[in-house]
C-alpha positions in Angstrom: 0.0 0.0 0.1 1.2 3.6 -0.5 2.4 5.8 2.0 1.1 8.9 2.9 4.3 10.5 1.8 3.5 9.2 -1.7 0.0 10.6 -1.5 1.4 13.9 -0.4 3.6 13.9 -3.4 0.8 12.9 -5.7 -1.3 15.7 -4.3 1.3 18.3 -4.8 2.0 17.4 -8.2 -1.5 17.5 -9.1 -2.2 20.9 -7.4 0.9 22.2 -9.6 -0.6 20.6 -12.8 -4.1 22.3 -12.1 -2.4 25.7 -11.7 -0.8 25.4 -15.3 -4.3 24.5 -16.5 -3.1 20.9 -17.2 -5.3 18.6 -15.3 -3.5 15.4 -16.5 0.0 16.7 -16.4 0.9 15.4 -13.1 0.9 11.5 -13.9 3.7 11.6 -16.0 6.3 13.4 -13.5 4.7 11.2 -10.6 5.7 8.1 -12.7 9.1 9.3 -13.7 10.0 10.4 -10.3 9.0 7.1 -8.9 11.9 5.6 -10.8 10.6 2.1 -10.6 9.8 2.1 -6.8 6.1 1.0 -7.0 5.6 2.3 -3.3 5.9 5.9 -4.8 2.6 5.3 -7.0 -0.2 5.8 -4.4 -2.7 3.4 -6.4 -0.1 0.6 -7.0 -1.4 -2.1 -5.0 0.1 -4.7 -7.1 -3.2 -6.4 -7.3 -6.3 -6.1 -9.6 -9.3 -4.1 -8.1 -11.1 -6.3 -5.5 -14.5 -5.6 -7.0 -13.3 -6.9 -10.4 -12.0 -10.1 -8.8 -15.2 -10.5 -6.8 -17.1 -10.0 -10.1 -15.5 -12.8 -11.6 -15.8 -15.1 -8.5 -19.6 -14.2 -8.3 -20.7 -14.3 -11.9 -18.1 -17.0 -13.2 -17.7 -15.0 -16.3 -15.0 -15.6 -18.7 -13.8 -13.5 -21.7 -13.3 -16.3 -24.4 -11.4 -13.7 -26.4 -13.9 -10.9 -26.0 -12.5 -7.4 -25.9 -12.2 -5.4 -22.8 -11.0 -1.9 -22.2 -8.9 -0.6 -19.2 -8.9 3.1 -19.0 -6.2 4.6 -16.7 -4.6 1.3 -16.6 -1.9 2.3 -14.0 0.8 -0.7 -13.6 -1.8 -3.0 -15.5 -3.2 -5.0 -12.5 -6.8 -5.0 -13.9 -5.7 -5.5 -17.4 -3.7 -8.5 -16.5 -6.7 -10.0 -14.3 -8.8 -9.5 -17.5 -6.7 -11.1 -19.7 -6.0 -14.1 -17.3 -9.9 -14.3 -17.3 -9.9 -14.8 -21.3 -10.2 -11.4 -22.4 -8.4 -9.7 -25.1 -7.5 -6.5 -23.5 -6.6 -3.0 -24.5 -5.2 -0.9 -21.7 -5.1 3.1 -22.0 -3.2 5.7 -19.9 -2.9 9.4 -20.0 0.7 9.2 -19.9 2.9 10.4 -23.0 4.6 7.2 -22.9 3.9 3.9 -21.0 4.2 3.9 -17.3 7.8 2.5 -16.1 7.0 -1.0 -15.0 3.6 -1.4 -16.9 3.8 -4.8 -17.9 6.6 -6.0 -15.5 4.4 -6.3 -12.4 2.6 -9.3 -13.6 4.0 -11.8 -16.3 1.5 -12.6 -18.8 -0.2 -12.2 -22.3 0.0 -8.4 -22.9 2.1 -6.2 -24.7 4.9 -3.7 -23.7 3.0 -0.7 -24.9 -0.2 1.0 -23.8 -2.1 3.7 -25.8 -1.7 7.3 -24.8 -4.8 9.2 -24.4 -4.7 12.6 -26.0 
């Protein structure tokens, strides 16, 4: 789980970004400043969203090659979970380039690139 220091840094970067009228501009510096330290990313739990995991458990749903989209993919936890359940996953990020470490947190059937949202 993220430390309060990581959350404070994220809040400060977000505030600076808003002052510059660039509401998404703080993500890139946050990931770059983390330099591979996942503890510096407040939402990097290194596990898929528990609600997603619960949904799969409750419904028994599997992708069977259907497509799924993860917007704001972070380090790819949810994308990897969806892929492991048989979905063909596209993962999008607001970053100008893929998150350092995206795709490294979990081995599996996903590419080394994510698609930036403009």
